C-alpha positions as CSV (number, residue, x, y, z in Angstrom):
1,M,-0.1,0.0,0.0
2,T,1.4,3.4,-1.0
3,D,1.4,6.4,1.3
4,M,-1.0,8.8,-0.3
5,T,0.6,11.7,1.4
6,E,3.7,11.3,-0.7
7,A,1.9,10.3,-3.8
8,I,3.3,11.5,-7.2
9,I,0.8,13.7,-9.1
10,S,-0.4,12.0,-12.1
11,P,-0.1,14.2,-15.2
12,N,-3.6,13.4,-16.3
13,L,-5.0,14.8,-13.1
14,I,-3.5,18.4,-13.6
15,V,-4.9,20.0,-16.6
16,D,-3.3,23.4,-16.8
17,N,-6.2,25.2,-18.3
18,E,-5.2,28.7,-19.5
19,E,-8.9,29.8,-19.1
20,D,-9.2,28.9,-15.5
21,S,-6.3,27.9,-13.4
22,T,-8.3,27.9,-10.3
23,K,-10.1,24.6,-11.0
24,L,-8.8,21.1,-10.3
25,T,-10.6,17.9,-10.6
26,L,-9.7,14.7,-8.8
27,A,-13.0,13.0,-9.4
28,Y,-13.1,9.2,-9.9
29,E,-9.5,8.7,-8.8
30,W,-10.2,6.2,-5.8
31,L,-8.9,8.5,-3.3
32,Y,-9.1,8.1,0.4
33,E,-7.4,11.5,1.1
34,V,-6.1,14.3,-0.9
35,P,-2.3,13.6,-1.5
36,R,-0.1,16.1,0.3
37,T,1.7,17.0,-2.9
38,I,-1.5,18.3,-4.4
39,V,-2.2,20.2,-1.2
40,D,1.2,21.7,-1.2
41,K,1.4,22.7,-4.9
42,F,-2.3,23.9,-5.4
43,S,-3.9,24.9,-2.1
44,N,-2.9,28.7,-2.6
45,H,-4.8,29.3,-5.8
46,I,-7.5,26.5,-6.2
47,K,-11.0,27.8,-5.7
48,Y,-12.9,24.9,-7.2
49,L,-11.9,21.4,-6.2
50,D,-13.9,18.5,-7.5
51,I,-13.3,15.4,-5.4
52,S,-16.6,13.6,-6.3
53,H,-16.8,9.9,-6.4
54,N,-13.9,9.2,-4.1
55,K,-14.0,8.1,-0.4
56,I,-12.3,11.0,1.4
57,T,-12.7,11.3,5.0
58,L,-12.4,14.5,7.0
59,N,-11.2,12.8,10.2
60,H,-9.0,14.8,12.6
61,C,-9.2,18.0,10.6
62,K,-9.9,20.3,13.8
63,I,-13.4,21.1,12.8
64,A,-14.6,22.7,15.9
65,S,-18.2,23.8,15.0
66,L,-20.8,22.3,12.7
67,Y,-22.2,25.8,11.9
68,P,-21.7,27.2,9.2
69,W,-19.4,24.3,8.0
70,V,-22.2,21.8,7.4
71,G,-24.1,24.3,5.4
72,K,-21.2,24.9,3.1
73,L,-20.6,21.2,2.7
74,K,-24.3,20.7,2.0
75,E,-24.1,23.4,-0.7
76,S,-21.0,22.0,-2.3
77,C,-21.9,18.3,-1.9
78,P,-25.8,18.0,-1.8
79,N,-25.6,14.2,-2.8
80,L,-23.2,13.2,-0.3
81,Q,-23.3,9.5,0.5
82,Y,-20.3,8.8,2.8
83,L,-19.0,11.2,5.5
84,C,-16.5,10.5,8.2
85,L,-15.8,13.4,10.7
86,M,-14.4,11.2,13.6
87,G,-11.7,12.8,15.7
88,N,-13.1,16.3,15.3
89,P,-14.2,18.4,18.3
90,A,-17.6,19.0,16.4
91,A,-18.2,15.2,16.1
92,P,-18.5,14.2,19.8
93,S,-17.8,10.6,20.8
94,Y,-16.6,8.6,23.8
95,F,-13.2,8.8,22.2
96,N,-12.8,12.6,22.4
97,G,-14.8,13.1,25.7
98,G,-18.3,13.4,24.3
99,T,-21.4,11.8,25.8
100,F,-23.7,9.4,24.1
101,Y,-26.4,12.1,24.0
102,E,-24.0,14.6,22.3
103,Y,-23.0,11.9,19.8
104,L,-26.6,11.2,19.0
105,Q,-27.5,14.8,18.6
106,Y,-24.5,15.3,16.2
107,R,-25.4,12.2,14.3
108,L,-29.1,13.1,13.8
109,F,-28.2,16.7,12.9
110,I,-25.8,15.5,10.2
111,I,-28.2,13.1,8.8
112,S,-31.0,15.6,8.7
113,Q,-28.7,17.8,6.4
114,F,-27.9,15.1,3.8
115,Q,-30.9,13.1,2.4
116,S,-28.7,10.8,0.4
117,L,-26.2,10.0,3.3
118,N,-25.9,6.3,3.6
119,H,-22.8,6.0,6.0
120,L,-21.8,8.5,8.8
121,D,-18.5,7.9,10.6
122,D,-18.3,4.2,11.5
123,R,-21.9,3.2,11.0
124,K,-24.5,2.9,8.3
125,V,-27.5,5.3,8.4
126,T,-30.7,3.5,9.4
127,D,-34.2,4.3,8.3
128,D,-35.1,5.0,12.0
129,Q,-32.3,7.5,12.3
130,R,-33.3,9.3,9.2
131,T,-36.9,9.5,10.4
132,E,-35.9,10.9,13.8
133,A,-33.4,13.2,12.3
134,L,-36.1,14.7,10.1
135,R,-38.6,14.9,13.0
136,L,-36.1,16.8,15.1
137,Y,-34.3,19.2,12.6
138,K,-36.5,19.7,9.5
139,R,-39.6,21.0,11.2
140,P,-39.8,24.7,10.6
141,F,-39.5,27.0,13.7
142,L,-42.7,28.8,13.0
143,E,-44.6,25.4,12.9
144,R,-43.3,24.7,16.4
145,L,-45.0,28.0,17.7
146,V,-48.4,26.9,16.4
147,S,-49.9,24.1,18.3
148,P,-50.5,20.9,16.2
149,G,-54.2,20.8,16.6
150,S,-55.0,24.5,16.0
151,R,-56.9,25.4,12.8
152,G,-55.2,27.4,10.2
153,G,-51.6,26.6,11.2
154,I,-48.9,29.1,10.1
155,S,-51.4,31.0,8.0
156,Q,-53.3,31.8,11.2
157,L,-50.1,32.9,12.9
158,M,-49.2,35.2,10.0
159,Q,-52.6,36.9,9.7
160,A,-53.3,37.3,13.4
161,P,-52.1,40.4,15.1
162,A,-48.9,39.7,17.1
163,K,-49.2,39.9,20.8
164,W,-46.0,39.6,22.8
165,N,-47.5,37.6,25.6
166,T,-48.9,35.0,23.2
167,V,-45.5,34.6,21.2
168,H,-43.5,34.7,24.7
169,G,-45.8,32.1,26.1
170,K,-45.4,29.7,23.2
171,L,-41.8,30.2,23.1
172,N,-41.5,29.4,26.8
173,S,-43.7,26.4,26.3
174,L,-41.5,25.2,23.5
175,W,-38.3,25.8,25.3
176,S,-39.5,23.9,28.5
177,K,-40.6,21.0,26.4
178,A,-37.2,20.9,24.8
179,K,-35.4,21.1,28.2
180,N,-37.7,18.5,29.7
181,R,-36.9,16.0,26.8
182,N,-33.2,17.1,26.6
183,L,-33.4,17.8,22.9
184,L,-31.9,20.6,21.0
185,I,-34.3,22.8,19.1
């Protein structure tokens, strides 16, 4: 097995396009990581890097916060199927001091962001996890303010005159439910 960090750059990977030298494609190259030689040579001027159809992990990359990082990844890779973030502070686990609850919340949040994700970290994404992730993280905030049985739903909320006491009461109710269930909003 060769060490990918010292891999020689194949001439067919690097197309020096006079029109746009800020683009590099590494698609379909069976990569598990981006070779160090490519990072060293191109990282200062590449703005567009296509690494699609590879199995590149993002382990131990010092990702400290999922926001806004996950949004950028979702924008860049909307059809992502495999993602591995193990060893990052934003991906809590027993190995980096996280609790099971933190790990579960992280996992469900990531799953909710990528509809086509089949595998996250060291585990396959299950249908139950996908359902729970969508239940927790895909429900619009305004829907949570309107009680489920009320007639009119969001349209009622939008047309009714806003009263601070009503909004404050609903927010408090929502917050206390979330705290009682130990779930993130």
